[in-house]
PDB file of N, CA, C, O and CB in Angstrom:
ATOM      1  N   MET A   1     -49.304  46.264  -2.518  1.00  0.00           N
ATOM      2  CA  MET A   1     -48.363  45.621  -1.608  1.00  0.00           C
ATOM      3  C   MET A   1     -47.416  46.699  -1.063  1.00  0.00           C
ATOM      4  O   MET A   1     -46.854  47.491  -1.818  1.00  0.00           O
ATOM      5  CB  MET A   1     -47.565  44.471  -2.331  1.00  0.00           C
ATOM      6  N   ASP A   2     -47.260  46.707   0.233  1.00  0.00           N
ATOM      7  CA  ASP A   2     -46.408  47.739   0.817  1.00  0.00           C
ATOM      8  C   ASP A   2     -44.929  47.321   0.789  1.00  0.00           C
ATOM      9  O   ASP A   2     -44.583  46.186   0.461  1.00  0.00           O
ATOM     10  CB  ASP A   2     -46.850  48.034   2.262  1.00  0.00           C
ATOM     11  N   PHE A   3     -44.098  48.265   1.138  1.00  0.00           N
ATOM     12  CA  PHE A   3     -42.646  48.102   1.075  1.00  0.00           C
ATOM     13  C   PHE A   3     -42.151  46.886   1.863  1.00  0.00           C
ATOM     14  O   PHE A   3     -41.382  46.079   1.341  1.00  0.00           O
ATOM     15  CB  PHE A   3     -41.969  49.351   1.595  1.00  0.00           C
ATOM     16  N   MET A   4     -42.590  46.754   3.117  1.00  0.00           N
ATOM     17  CA  MET A   4     -42.107  45.653   3.957  1.00  0.00           C
ATOM     18  C   MET A   4     -42.603  44.302   3.435  1.00  0.00           C
ATOM     19  O   MET A   4     -41.879  43.310   3.522  1.00  0.00           O
ATOM     20  CB  MET A   4     -42.559  45.855   5.415  1.00  0.00           C
ATOM     21  N   SER A   5     -43.800  44.248   2.907  1.00  0.00           N
ATOM     22  CA  SER A   5     -44.308  42.995   2.344  1.00  0.00           C
ATOM     23  C   SER A   5     -43.430  42.527   1.192  1.00  0.00           C
ATOM     24  O   SER A   5     -43.183  41.331   1.040  1.00  0.00           O
ATOM     25  CB  SER A   5     -45.759  43.166   1.868  1.00  0.00           C
ATOM     26  N   LYS A   6     -42.961  43.464   0.385  1.00  0.00           N
ATOM     27  CA  LYS A   6     -42.067  43.118  -0.727  1.00  0.00           C
ATOM     28  C   LYS A   6     -40.752  42.558  -0.205  1.00  0.00           C
ATOM     29  O   LYS A   6     -40.226  41.586  -0.745  1.00  0.00           O
ATOM     30  CB  LYS A   6     -41.803  44.349  -1.615  1.00  0.00           C
ATOM     31  N   ILE A   7     -40.225  43.175   0.847  1.00  0.00           N
ATOM     32  CA  ILE A   7     -38.980  42.683   1.440  1.00  0.00           C
ATOM     33  C   ILE A   7     -39.178  41.281   1.997  1.00  0.00           C
ATOM     34  O   ILE A   7     -38.356  40.395   1.766  1.00  0.00           O
ATOM     35  CB  ILE A   7     -38.491  43.635   2.550  1.00  0.00           C
ATOM     36  N   PHE A   8     -40.281  41.078   2.739  1.00  0.00           N
ATOM     37  CA  PHE A   8     -40.550  39.757   3.316  1.00  0.00           C
ATOM     38  C   PHE A   8     -40.699  38.698   2.225  1.00  0.00           C
ATOM     39  O   PHE A   8     -40.159  37.598   2.350  1.00  0.00           O
ATOM     40  CB  PHE A   8     -41.818  39.800   4.181  1.00  0.00           C
ATOM     41  N   ASP A   9     -41.425  39.023   1.162  1.00  0.00           N
ATOM     42  CA  ASP A   9     -41.603  38.065   0.065  1.00  0.00           C
ATOM     43  C   ASP A   9     -40.269  37.714  -0.590  1.00  0.00           C
ATOM     44  O   ASP A   9     -40.001  36.545  -0.872  1.00  0.00           O
ATOM     45  CB  ASP A   9     -42.566  38.632  -0.984  1.00  0.00           C
ATOM     46  N   LYS A  10     -39.442  38.712  -0.830  1.00  0.00           N
ATOM     47  CA  LYS A  10     -38.132  38.478  -1.446  1.00  0.00           C
ATOM     48  C   LYS A  10     -37.268  37.614  -0.530  1.00  0.00           C
ATOM     49  O   LYS A  10     -36.597  36.690  -0.990  1.00  0.00           O
ATOM     50  CB  LYS A  10     -37.421  39.823  -1.750  1.00  0.00           C
ATOM     51  N   LEU A  11     -37.286  37.918   0.761  1.00  0.00           N
ATOM     52  CA  LEU A  11     -36.491  37.148   1.710  1.00  0.00           C
ATOM     53  C   LEU A  11     -36.974  35.693   1.786  1.00  0.00           C
ATOM     54  O   LEU A  11     -36.159  34.772   1.843  1.00  0.00           O
ATOM     55  CB  LEU A  11     -36.548  37.801   3.100  1.00  0.00           C
ATOM     56  N   ARG A  12     -38.281  35.486   1.787  1.00  0.00           N
ATOM     57  CA  ARG A  12     -38.812  34.110   1.775  1.00  0.00           C
ATOM     58  C   ARG A  12     -38.326  33.361   0.527  1.00  0.00           C
ATOM     59  O   ARG A  12     -37.919  32.202   0.598  1.00  0.00           O
ATOM     60  CB  ARG A  12     -40.371  34.123   1.821  1.00  0.00           C
ATOM     61  N   HIS A  13     -38.381  34.045  -0.599  1.00  0.00           N
ATOM     62  CA  HIS A  13     -37.930  33.440  -1.856  1.00  0.00           C
ATOM     63  C   HIS A  13     -36.448  33.052  -1.777  1.00  0.00           C
ATOM     64  O   HIS A  13     -36.069  31.954  -2.185  1.00  0.00           O
ATOM     65  CB  HIS A  13     -38.163  34.414  -3.033  1.00  0.00           C
ATOM     66  N   VAL A  14     -35.630  33.939  -1.260  1.00  0.00           N
ATOM     67  CA  VAL A  14     -34.191  33.666  -1.133  1.00  0.00           C
ATOM     68  C   VAL A  14     -33.950  32.479  -0.201  1.00  0.00           C
ATOM     69  O   VAL A  14     -33.124  31.615  -0.493  1.00  0.00           O
ATOM     70  CB  VAL A  14     -33.442  34.916  -0.609  1.00  0.00           C
ATOM     71  N   ILE A  15     -34.669  32.439   0.916  1.00  0.00           N
ATOM     72  CA  ILE A  15     -34.511  31.327   1.868  1.00  0.00           C
ATOM     73  C   ILE A  15     -34.912  30.010   1.211  1.00  0.00           C
ATOM     74  O   ILE A  15     -34.192  29.018   1.325  1.00  0.00           O
ATOM     75  CB  ILE A  15     -35.361  31.569   3.145  1.00  0.00           C
ATOM     76  N   GLN A  16     -36.046  29.992   0.527  1.00  0.00           N
ATOM     77  CA  GLN A  16     -36.529  28.765  -0.123  1.00  0.00           C
ATOM     78  C   GLN A  16     -35.558  28.247  -1.174  1.00  0.00           C
ATOM     79  O   GLN A  16     -35.430  27.038  -1.365  1.00  0.00           O
ATOM     80  CB  GLN A  16     -37.883  29.011  -0.763  1.00  0.00           C
ATOM     81  N   ASN A  17     -34.881  29.155  -1.849  1.00  0.00           N
ATOM     82  CA  ASN A  17     -33.980  28.759  -2.925  1.00  0.00           C
ATOM     83  C   ASN A  17     -32.524  28.636  -2.489  1.00  0.00           C
ATOM     84  O   ASN A  17     -31.639  28.408  -3.313  1.00  0.00           O
ATOM     85  CB  ASN A  17     -34.078  29.741  -4.043  1.00  0.00           C
ATOM     86  N   SER A  18     -32.285  28.788  -1.198  1.00  0.00           N
ATOM     87  CA  SER A  18     -30.909  28.674  -0.707  1.00  0.00           C
ATOM     88  C   SER A  18     -30.563  27.214  -0.441  1.00  0.00           C
ATOM     89  O   SER A  18     -31.438  26.349  -0.404  1.00  0.00           O
ATOM     90  CB  SER A  18     -30.715  29.512   0.575  1.00  0.00           C
ATOM     91  N   GLN A  19     -29.306  26.963  -0.263  1.00  0.00           N
ATOM     92  CA  GLN A  19     -28.831  25.626   0.053  1.00  0.00           C
ATOM     93  C   GLN A  19     -28.811  25.379   1.555  1.00  0.00           C
ATOM     94  O   GLN A  19     -28.414  24.303   2.002  1.00  0.00           O
ATOM     95  CB  GLN A  19     -27.446  25.413  -0.527  1.00  0.00           C
ATOM     96  N   LYS A  20     -29.237  26.368   2.339  1.00  0.00           N
ATOM     97  CA  LYS A  20     -29.197  26.253   3.793  1.00  0.00           C
ATOM     98  C   LYS A  20     -30.551  25.842   4.347  1.00  0.00           C
ATOM     99  O   LYS A  20     -31.591  26.342   3.918  1.00  0.00           O
ATOM    100  CB  LYS A  20     -28.753  27.570   4.420  1.00  0.00           C
ATOM    101  N   SER A  21     -30.525  24.934   5.299  1.00  0.00           N
ATOM    102  CA  SER A  21     -31.751  24.538   5.971  1.00  0.00           C
ATOM    103  C   SER A  21     -32.139  25.610   6.990  1.00  0.00           C
ATOM    104  O   SER A  21     -31.333  26.473   7.335  1.00  0.00           O
ATOM    105  CB  SER A  21     -31.582  23.156   6.658  1.00  0.00           C
ATOM    106  N   ARG A  22     -33.362  25.545   7.458  1.00  0.00           N
ATOM    107  CA  ARG A  22     -33.785  26.490   8.495  1.00  0.00           C
ATOM    108  C   ARG A  22     -32.995  26.250   9.781  1.00  0.00           C
ATOM    109  O   ARG A  22     -32.715  27.182  10.534  1.00  0.00           O
ATOM    110  CB  ARG A  22     -35.306  26.362   8.765  1.00  0.00           C
ATOM    111  N   TYR A  23     -32.642  24.996  10.018  1.00  0.00           N
ATOM    112  CA  TYR A  23     -31.811  24.693  11.190  1.00  0.00           C
ATOM    113  C   TYR A  23     -30.471  25.427  11.078  1.00  0.00           C
ATOM    114  O   TYR A  23     -30.028  26.060  12.036  1.00  0.00           O
ATOM    115  CB  TYR A  23     -31.583  23.155  11.324  1.00  0.00           C
ATOM    116  N   ARG A  24     -29.827  25.342   9.913  1.00  0.00           N
ATOM    117  CA  ARG A  24     -28.541  26.004   9.702  1.00  0.00           C
ATOM    118  C   ARG A  24     -28.686  27.522   9.830  1.00  0.00           C
ATOM    119  O   ARG A  24     -27.853  28.181  10.452  1.00  0.00           O
ATOM    120  CB  ARG A  24     -27.968  25.637   8.319  1.00  0.00           C
ATOM    121  N   LEU A  25     -29.748  28.068   9.237  1.00  0.00           N
ATOM    122  CA  LEU A  25     -29.975  29.506   9.346  1.00  0.00           C
ATOM    123  C   LEU A  25     -30.191  29.921  10.801  1.00  0.00           C
ATOM    124  O   LEU A  25     -29.725  30.975  11.234  1.00  0.00           O
ATOM    125  CB  LEU A  25     -31.179  29.919   8.496  1.00  0.00           C
ATOM    126  N   SER A  26     -30.892  29.093  11.532  1.00  0.00           N
ATOM    127  CA  SER A  26     -31.106  29.364  12.950  1.00  0.00           C
ATOM    128  C   SER A  26     -29.771  29.384  13.697  1.00  0.00           C
ATOM    129  O   SER A  26     -29.523  30.268  14.517  1.00  0.00           O
ATOM    130  CB  SER A  26     -32.051  28.310  13.564  1.00  0.00           C
ATOM    131  N   GLN A  27     -28.931  28.419  13.411  1.00  0.00           N
ATOM    132  CA  GLN A  27     -27.619  28.355  14.048  1.00  0.00           C
ATOM    133  C   GLN A  27     -26.752  29.550  13.657  1.00  0.00           C
ATOM    134  O   GLN A  27     -26.048  30.109  14.498  1.00  0.00           O
ATOM    135  CB  GLN A  27     -26.913  27.051  13.673  1.00  0.00           C
ATOM    136  N   ASP A  28     -26.802  29.937  12.399  1.00  0.00           N
ATOM    137  CA  ASP A  28     -25.967  31.034  11.893  1.00  0.00           C
ATOM    138  C   ASP A  28     -26.423  32.415  12.380  1.00  0.00           C
ATOM    139  O   ASP A  28     -25.610  33.329  12.516  1.00  0.00           O
ATOM    140  CB  ASP A  28     -25.965  31.013  10.381  1.00  0.00           C
ATOM    141  N   THR A  29     -27.723  32.557  12.639  1.00  0.00           N
ATOM    142  CA  THR A  29     -28.269  33.879  12.957  1.00  0.00           C
ATOM    143  C   THR A  29     -28.703  34.057  14.408  1.00  0.00           C
ATOM    144  O   THR A  29     -28.809  35.183  14.895  1.00  0.00           O
ATOM    145  CB  THR A  29     -29.429  34.152  12.074  1.00  0.00           C
ATOM    146  N   GLY A  30     -28.953  32.949  15.096  1.00  0.00           N
ATOM    147  CA  GLY A  30     -29.477  33.043  16.454  1.00  0.00           C
ATOM    148  C   GLY A  30     -30.986  33.234  16.490  1.00  0.00           C
ATOM    149  O   GLY A  30     -31.556  33.441  17.561  1.00  0.00           O
ATOM    150  N   ILE A  31     -31.632  33.169  15.347  1.00  0.00           N
ATOM    151  CA  ILE A  31     -33.091  33.278  15.269  1.00  0.00           C
ATOM    152  C   ILE A  31     -33.675  31.890  15.513  1.00  0.00           C
ATOM    153  O   ILE A  31     -33.243  30.921  14.889  1.00  0.00           O
ATOM    154  CB  ILE A  31     -33.556  33.856  13.875  1.00  0.00           C
ATOM    155  N   GLU A  32     -34.638  31.782  16.401  1.00  0.00           N
ATOM    156  CA  GLU A  32     -35.257  30.495  16.714  1.00  0.00           C
ATOM    157  C   GLU A  32     -35.871  29.866  15.457  1.00  0.00           C
ATOM    158  O   GLU A  32     -36.437  30.560  14.612  1.00  0.00           O
ATOM    159  CB  GLU A  32     -36.335  30.669  17.805  1.00  0.00           C
ATOM    160  N   GLN A  33     -35.747  28.540  15.352  1.00  0.00           N
ATOM    161  CA  GLN A  33     -36.331  27.833  14.214  1.00  0.00           C
ATOM    162  C   GLN A  33     -37.832  28.061  14.137  1.00  0.00           C
ATOM    163  O   GLN A  33     -38.387  28.190  13.045  1.00  0.00           O
ATOM    164  CB  GLN A  33     -36.034  26.338  14.305  1.00  0.00           C
ATOM    165  N   SER A  34     -38.489  28.110  15.281  1.00  0.00           N
ATOM    166  CA  SER A  34     -39.941  28.313  15.297  1.00  0.00           C
ATOM    167  C   SER A  34     -40.307  29.686  14.723  1.00  0.00           C
ATOM    168  O   SER A  34     -41.311  29.821  14.023  1.00  0.00           O
ATOM    169  CB  SER A  34     -40.487  28.175  16.735  1.00  0.00           C
ATOM    170  N   GLN A  35     -39.499  30.692  15.016  1.00  0.00           N
ATOM    171  CA  GLN A  35     -39.746  32.023  14.470  1.00  0.00           C
ATOM    172  C   GLN A  35     -39.532  32.027  12.955  1.00  0.00           C
ATOM    173  O   GLN A  35     -40.304  32.642  12.219  1.00  0.00           O
ATOM    174  CB  GLN A  35     -38.829  33.063  15.146  1.00  0.00           C
ATOM    175  N   LEU A  36     -38.489  31.345  12.493  1.00  0.00           N
ATOM    176  CA  LEU A  36     -38.250  31.234  11.048  1.00  0.00           C
ATOM    177  C   LEU A  36     -39.413  30.515  10.367  1.00  0.00           C
ATOM    178  O   LEU A  36     -39.851  30.918   9.289  1.00  0.00           O
ATOM    179  CB  LEU A  36     -36.923  30.484  10.770  1.00  0.00           C
ATOM    180  N   SER A  37     -39.906  29.463  10.990  1.00  0.00           N
ATOM    181  CA  SER A  37     -41.017  28.710  10.419  1.00  0.00           C
ATOM    182  C   SER A  37     -42.269  29.578  10.315  1.00  0.00           C
ATOM    183  O   SER A  37     -42.931  29.586   9.277  1.00  0.00           O
ATOM    184  CB  SER A  37     -41.306  27.464  11.262  1.00  0.00           C
ATOM    185  N   ARG A  38     -42.598  30.307  11.377  1.00  0.00           N
ATOM    186  CA  ARG A  38     -43.768  31.193  11.340  1.00  0.00           C
ATOM    187  C   ARG A  38     -43.596  32.265  10.261  1.00  0.00           C
ATOM    188  O   ARG A  38     -44.554  32.614   9.570  1.00  0.00           O
ATOM    189  CB  ARG A  38     -43.991  31.856  12.722  1.00  0.00           C
ATOM    190  N   PHE A  39     -42.383  32.782  10.120  1.00  0.00           N
ATOM    191  CA  PHE A  39     -42.117  33.771   9.077  1.00  0.00           C
ATOM    192  C   PHE A  39     -42.328  33.175   7.692  1.00  0.00           C
ATOM    193  O   PHE A  39     -42.958  33.796   6.836  1.00  0.00           O
ATOM    194  CB  PHE A  39     -40.690  34.312   9.204  1.00  0.00           C
ATOM    195  N   MET A  40     -41.808  31.982   7.471  1.00  0.00           N
ATOM    196  CA  MET A  40     -41.908  31.349   6.153  1.00  0.00           C
ATOM    197  C   MET A  40     -43.352  31.060   5.766  1.00  0.00           C
ATOM    198  O   MET A  40     -43.691  31.083   4.583  1.00  0.00           O
ATOM    199  CB  MET A  40     -41.104  30.058   6.128  1.00  0.00           C
ATOM    200  N   TYR A  41     -44.210  30.788   6.756  1.00  0.00           N
ATOM    201  CA  TYR A  41     -45.621  30.519   6.478  1.00  0.00           C
ATOM    202  C   TYR A  41     -46.485  31.778   6.538  1.00  0.00           C
ATOM    203  O   TYR A  41     -47.710  31.703   6.448  1.00  0.00           O
ATOM    204  CB  TYR A  41     -46.150  29.496   7.458  1.00  0.00           C
ATOM    205  N   GLY A  42     -45.836  32.941   6.691  1.00  0.00           N
ATOM    206  CA  GLY A  42     -46.564  34.199   6.703  1.00  0.00           C
ATOM    207  C   GLY A  42     -47.340  34.451   7.981  1.00  0.00           C
ATOM    208  O   GLY A  42     -48.234  35.297   8.009  1.00  0.00           O
ATOM    209  N   LYS A  43     -47.010  33.728   9.037  1.00  0.00           N
ATOM    210  CA  LYS A  43     -47.709  33.865  10.322  1.00  0.00           C
ATOM    211  C   LYS A  43     -47.045  34.892  11.237  1.00  0.00           C
ATOM    212  O   LYS A  43     -47.633  35.291  12.242  1.00  0.00           O
ATOM    213  CB  LYS A  43     -47.770  32.517  11.028  1.00  0.00           C
ATOM    214  N   ALA A  44     -45.842  35.318  10.906  1.00  0.00           N
ATOM    215  CA  ALA A  44     -45.107  36.281  11.730  1.00  0.00           C
ATOM    216  C   ALA A  44     -44.195  37.115  10.836  1.00  0.00           C
ATOM    217  O   ALA A  44     -43.851  36.720   9.722  1.00  0.00           O
ATOM    218  CB  ALA A  44     -44.282  35.555  12.836  1.00  0.00           C
ATOM    219  N   GLN A  45     -43.821  38.257  11.348  1.00  0.00           N
ATOM    220  CA  GLN A  45     -42.886  39.115  10.642  1.00  0.00           C
ATOM    221  C   GLN A  45     -41.565  39.111  11.399  1.00  0.00           C
ATOM    222  O   GLN A  45     -41.484  38.626  12.528  1.00  0.00           O
ATOM    223  CB  GLN A  45     -43.446  40.562  10.494  1.00  0.00           C
ATOM    224  N   LEU A  46     -40.545  39.649  10.773  1.00  0.00           N
ATOM    225  CA  LEU A  46     -39.237  39.757  11.407  1.00  0.00           C
ATOM    226  C   LEU A  46     -38.875  41.223  11.561  1.00  0.00           C
ATOM    227  O   LEU A  46     -39.277  42.066  10.759  1.00  0.00           O
ATOM    228  CB  LEU A  46     -38.157  39.010  10.590  1.00  0.00           C
ATOM    229  N   GLY A  47     -38.115  41.510  12.596  1.00  0.00           N
ATOM    230  CA  GLY A  47     -37.618  42.861  12.797  1.00  0.00           C
ATOM    231  C   GLY A  47     -36.429  43.123  11.891  1.00  0.00           C
ATOM    232  O   GLY A  47     -35.872  42.208  11.285  1.00  0.00           O
ATOM    233  N   THR A  48     -36.060  44.368  11.816  1.00  0.00           N
ATOM    234  CA  THR A  48     -34.956  44.793  10.959  1.00  0.00           C
ATOM    235  C   THR A  48     -33.664  44.056  11.279  1.00  0.00           C
ATOM    236  O   THR A  48     -32.948  43.642  10.367  1.00  0.00           O
ATOM    237  CB  THR A  48     -34.740  46.284  11.092  1.00  0.00           C
ATOM    238  N   GLU A  49     -33.359  43.890  12.548  1.00  0.00           N
ATOM    239  CA  GLU A  49     -32.125  43.214  12.949  1.00  0.00           C
ATOM    240  C   GLU A  49     -32.090  41.778  12.433  1.00  0.00           C
ATOM    241  O   GLU A  49     -31.060  41.325  11.934  1.00  0.00           O
ATOM    242  CB  GLU A  49     -31.982  43.226  14.473  1.00  0.00           C
ATOM    243  N   ASN A  50     -33.198  41.068  12.548  1.00  0.00           N
ATOM    244  CA  ASN A  50     -33.240  39.680  12.073  1.00  0.00           C
ATOM    245  C   ASN A  50     -33.233  39.590  10.554  1.00  0.00           C
ATOM    246  O   ASN A  50     -32.687  38.641   9.991  1.00  0.00           O
ATOM    247  CB  ASN A  50     -34.473  38.980  12.616  1.00  0.00           C
ATOM    248  N   ILE A  51     -33.830  40.565   9.891  1.00  0.00           N
ATOM    249  CA  ILE A  51     -33.775  40.602   8.428  1.00  0.00           C
ATOM    250  C   ILE A  51     -32.319  40.751   7.989  1.00  0.00           C
ATOM    251  O   ILE A  51     -31.864  40.072   7.069  1.00  0.00           O
ATOM    252  CB  ILE A  51     -34.648  41.768   7.860  1.00  0.00           C
ATOM    253  N   GLU A  52     -31.603  41.639   8.654  1.00  0.00           N
ATOM    254  CA  GLU A  52     -30.187  41.837   8.335  1.00  0.00           C
ATOM    255  C   GLU A  52     -29.372  40.579   8.600  1.00  0.00           C
ATOM    256  O   GLU A  52     -28.512  40.218   7.797  1.00  0.00           O
ATOM    257  CB  GLU A  52     -29.620  43.000   9.143  1.00  0.00           C
ATOM    258  N   LYS A  53     -29.631  39.912   9.714  1.00  0.00           N
ATOM    259  CA  LYS A  53     -28.902  38.679  10.042  1.00  0.00           C
ATOM    260  C   LYS A  53     -29.126  37.609   8.978  1.00  0.00           C
ATOM    261  O   LYS A  53     -28.184  36.945   8.546  1.00  0.00           O
ATOM    262  CB  LYS A  53     -29.336  38.148  11.419  1.00  0.00           C
ATOM    263  N   LEU A  54     -30.373  37.449   8.561  1.00  0.00           N
ATOM    264  CA  LEU A  54     -30.678  36.448   7.534  1.00  0.00           C
ATOM    265  C   LEU A  54     -30.026  36.803   6.205  1.00  0.00           C
ATOM    266  O   LEU A  54     -29.443  35.942   5.546  1.00  0.00           O
ATOM    267  CB  LEU A  54     -32.190  36.314   7.351  1.00  0.00           C
ATOM    268  N   ALA A  55     -30.123  38.057   5.815  1.00  0.00           N
ATOM    269  CA  ALA A  55     -29.508  38.481   4.554  1.00  0.00           C
ATOM    270  C   ALA A  55     -28.018  38.176   4.568  1.00  0.00           C
ATOM    271  O   ALA A  55     -27.483  37.641   3.597  1.00  0.00           O
ATOM    272  CB  ALA A  55     -29.743  39.987   4.308  1.00  0.00           C
ATOM    273  N   LYS A  56     -27.356  38.507   5.645  1.00  0.00           N
ATOM    274  CA  LYS A  56     -25.913  38.265   5.753  1.00  0.00           C
ATOM    275  C   LYS A  56     -25.610  36.766   5.695  1.00  0.00           C
ATOM    276  O   LYS A  56     -24.690  36.347   4.992  1.00  0.00           O
ATOM    277  CB  LYS A  56     -25.360  38.870   7.064  1.00  0.00           C
ATOM    278  N   ALA A  57     -26.375  35.961   6.425  1.00  0.00           N
ATOM    279  CA  ALA A  57     -26.160  34.510   6.440  1.00  0.00           C
ATOM    280  C   ALA A  57     -26.377  33.888   5.065  1.00  0.00           C
ATOM    281  O   ALA A  57     -25.807  32.842   4.755  1.00  0.00           O
ATOM    282  CB  ALA A  57     -27.088  33.851   7.454  1.00  0.00           C
ATOM    283  N   LEU A  58     -27.202  34.533   4.244  1.00  0.00           N
ATOM    284  CA  LEU A  58     -27.501  34.021   2.905  1.00  0.00           C
ATOM    285  C   LEU A  58     -26.618  34.644   1.825  1.00  0.00           C
ATOM    286  O   LEU A  58     -26.755  34.332   0.642  1.00  0.00           O
ATOM    287  CB  LEU A  58     -28.956  34.270   2.574  1.00  0.00           C
ATOM    288  N   GLY A  59     -25.713  35.527   2.245  1.00  0.00           N
ATOM    289  CA  GLY A  59     -24.789  36.137   1.286  1.00  0.00           C
ATOM    290  C   GLY A  59     -25.348  37.360   0.592  1.00  0.00           C
ATOM    291  O   GLY A  59     -24.882  37.719  -0.489  1.00  0.00           O
ATOM    292  N   TYR A  60     -26.346  38.015   1.191  1.00  0.00           N
ATOM    293  CA  TYR A  60     -26.944  39.215   0.618  1.00  0.00           C
ATOM    294  C   TYR A  60     -26.667  40.405   1.531  1.00  0.00           C
ATOM    295  O   TYR A  60     -26.283  40.246   2.690  1.00  0.00           O
ATOM    296  CB  TYR A  60     -28.471  39.027   0.408  1.00  0.00           C
ATOM    297  N   GLU A  61     -26.869  41.586   0.984  1.00  0.00           N
ATOM    298  CA  GLU A  61     -26.799  42.790   1.804  1.00  0.00           C
ATOM    299  C   GLU A  61     -28.016  43.646   1.485  1.00  0.00           C
ATOM    300  O   GLU A  61     -28.533  43.627   0.368  1.00  0.00           O
ATOM    301  CB  GLU A  61     -25.467  43.580   1.554  1.00  0.00           C
ATOM    302  N   LEU A  62     -28.458  44.387   2.474  1.00  0.00           N
ATOM    303  CA  LEU A  62     -29.595  45.285   2.285  1.00  0.00           C
ATOM    304  C   LEU A  62     -29.065  46.670   1.979  1.00  0.00           C
ATOM    305  O   LEU A  62     -28.158  47.165   2.648  1.00  0.00           O
ATOM    306  CB  LEU A  62     -30.521  45.308   3.539  1.00  0.00           C
ATOM    307  N   ILE A  63     -29.633  47.284   0.969  1.00  0.00           N
ATOM    308  CA  ILE A  63     -29.207  48.624   0.577  1.00  0.00           C
ATOM    309  C   ILE A  63     -30.444  49.507   0.505  1.00  0.00           C
ATOM    310  O   ILE A  63     -31.434  49.165  -0.142  1.00  0.00           O
ATOM    311  CB  ILE A  63     -28.440  48.608  -0.792  1.00  0.00           C
ATOM    312  N   LEU A  64     -30.370  50.636   1.173  1.00  0.00           N
ATOM    313  CA  LEU A  64     -31.449  51.610   1.129  1.00  0.00           C
ATOM    314  C   LEU A  64     -30.977  52.764   0.258  1.00  0.00           C
ATOM    315  O   LEU A  64     -29.936  53.366   0.524  1.00  0.00           O
ATOM    316  CB  LEU A  64     -31.854  52.098   2.568  1.00  0.00           C
ATOM    317  N   ARG A  65     -31.742  53.069  -0.777  1.00  0.00           N
ATOM    318  CA  ARG A  65     -31.361  54.163  -1.654  1.00  0.00           C
ATOM    319  C   ARG A  65     -32.600  54.969  -2.018  1.00  0.00           C
ATOM    320  O   ARG A  65     -33.724  54.469  -2.001  1.00  0.00           O
ATOM    321  CB  ARG A  65     -30.653  53.636  -2.924  1.00  0.00           C
ATOM    322  N   LYS A  66     -32.361  56.199  -2.339  1.00  0.00           N
ATOM    323  CA  LYS A  66     -33.455  57.082  -2.710  1.00  0.00           C
ATOM    324  C   LYS A  66     -34.007  56.680  -4.061  1.00  0.00           C
ATOM    325  O   LYS A  66     -33.259  56.431  -5.007  1.00  0.00           O
ATOM    326  CB  LYS A  66     -32.995  58.543  -2.730  1.00  0.00           C
ATOM    327  N   ARG A  67     -35.309  56.621  -4.138  1.00  0.00           N
ATOM    328  CA  ARG A  67     -35.973  56.240  -5.363  1.00  0.00           C
ATOM    329  C   ARG A  67     -36.009  57.436  -6.311  1.00  0.00           C
ATOM    330  O   ARG A  67     -36.222  58.571  -5.884  1.00  0.00           O
ATOM    331  CB  ARG A  67     -37.397  55.718  -5.075  1.00  0.00           C
ATOM    332  N   THR A  68     -35.799  57.174  -7.589  1.00  0.00           N
ATOM    333  CA  THR A  68     -35.905  58.238  -8.585  1.00  0.00           C
ATOM    334  C   THR A  68     -37.323  58.257  -9.138  1.00  0.00           C
ATOM    335  O   THR A  68     -38.019  57.242  -9.128  1.00  0.00           O
ATOM    336  CB  THR A  68     -34.868  58.043  -9.730  1.00  0.00           C
ATOM    337  N   LYS A  69     -37.740  59.411  -9.614  1.00  0.00           N
ATOM    338  CA  LYS A  69     -39.069  59.522 -10.194  1.00  0.00           C
ATOM    339  C   LYS A  69     -39.079  58.880 -11.565  1.00  0.00           C
ATOM    340  O   LYS A  69     -38.079  58.923 -12.282  1.00  0.00           O
ATOM    341  CB  LYS A  69     -39.513  60.991 -10.280  1.00  0.00           C
ATOM    342  N   LYS A  70     -40.199  58.287 -11.934  1.00  0.00           N
ATOM    343  CA  LYS A  70     -40.325  57.648 -13.232  1.00  0.00           C
ATOM    344  C   LYS A  70     -40.130  58.677 -14.343  1.00  0.00           C
ATOM    345  O   LYS A  70     -40.624  59.802 -14.270  1.00  0.00           O
ATOM    346  CB  LYS A  70     -41.695  56.958 -13.366  1.00  0.00           C
ATOM    347  N   GLY A  71     -39.405  58.264 -15.355  1.00  0.00           N
ATOM    348  CA  GLY A  71     -39.173  59.125 -16.501  1.00  0.00           C
ATOM    349  C   GLY A  71     -38.083  60.150 -16.311  1.00  0.00           C
ATOM    350  O   GLY A  71     -37.746  60.883 -17.241  1.00  0.00           O
ATOM    351  N   LYS A  72     -37.542  60.207 -15.144  1.00  0.00           N
ATOM    352  CA  LYS A  72     -36.479  61.177 -14.872  1.00  0.00           C
ATOM    353  C   LYS A  72     -35.140  60.478 -14.991  1.00  0.00           C
ATOM    354  O   LYS A  72     -34.933  59.426 -14.386  1.00  0.00           O
ATOM    355  CB  LYS A  72     -36.644  61.820 -13.463  1.00  0.00           C
ATOM    356  N   LYS A  73     -34.232  61.046 -15.760  1.00  0.00           N
ATOM    357  CA  LYS A  73     -32.907  60.456 -15.913  1.00  0.00           C
ATOM    358  C   LYS A  73     -32.038  60.832 -14.729  1.00  0.00           C
ATOM    359  O   LYS A  73     -32.088  61.949 -14.214  1.00  0.00           O
ATOM    360  CB  LYS A  73     -32.250  60.909 -17.230  1.00  0.00           C
ATOM    361  N   VAL A  74     -31.248  59.868 -14.320  1.00  0.00           N
ATOM    362  CA  VAL A  74     -30.363  60.086 -13.173  1.00  0.00           C
ATOM    363  C   VAL A  74     -28.959  60.318 -13.640  1.00  0.00           C
ATOM    364  O   VAL A  74     -28.062  60.522 -12.822  1.00  0.00           O
ATOM    365  CB  VAL A  74     -30.404  58.907 -12.211  1.00  0.00           C
TER     366      VAL A  74
END
């Protein structure tokens, strides 16, 4: 599984377990409900800007950090 697939899966999980409907998320982010629906069913992907909007609307933030090598102490 590649990096973006992991992000999409995590985001789908967060959306499914949130208290917000797709309608509310659409209103909060400006992302069309149809686009959210296609994303949730794995029929479409989202761009970085929309991923950020959804994360913010759900109370999350995206953090990019350098990965450490296994077995190496930081």
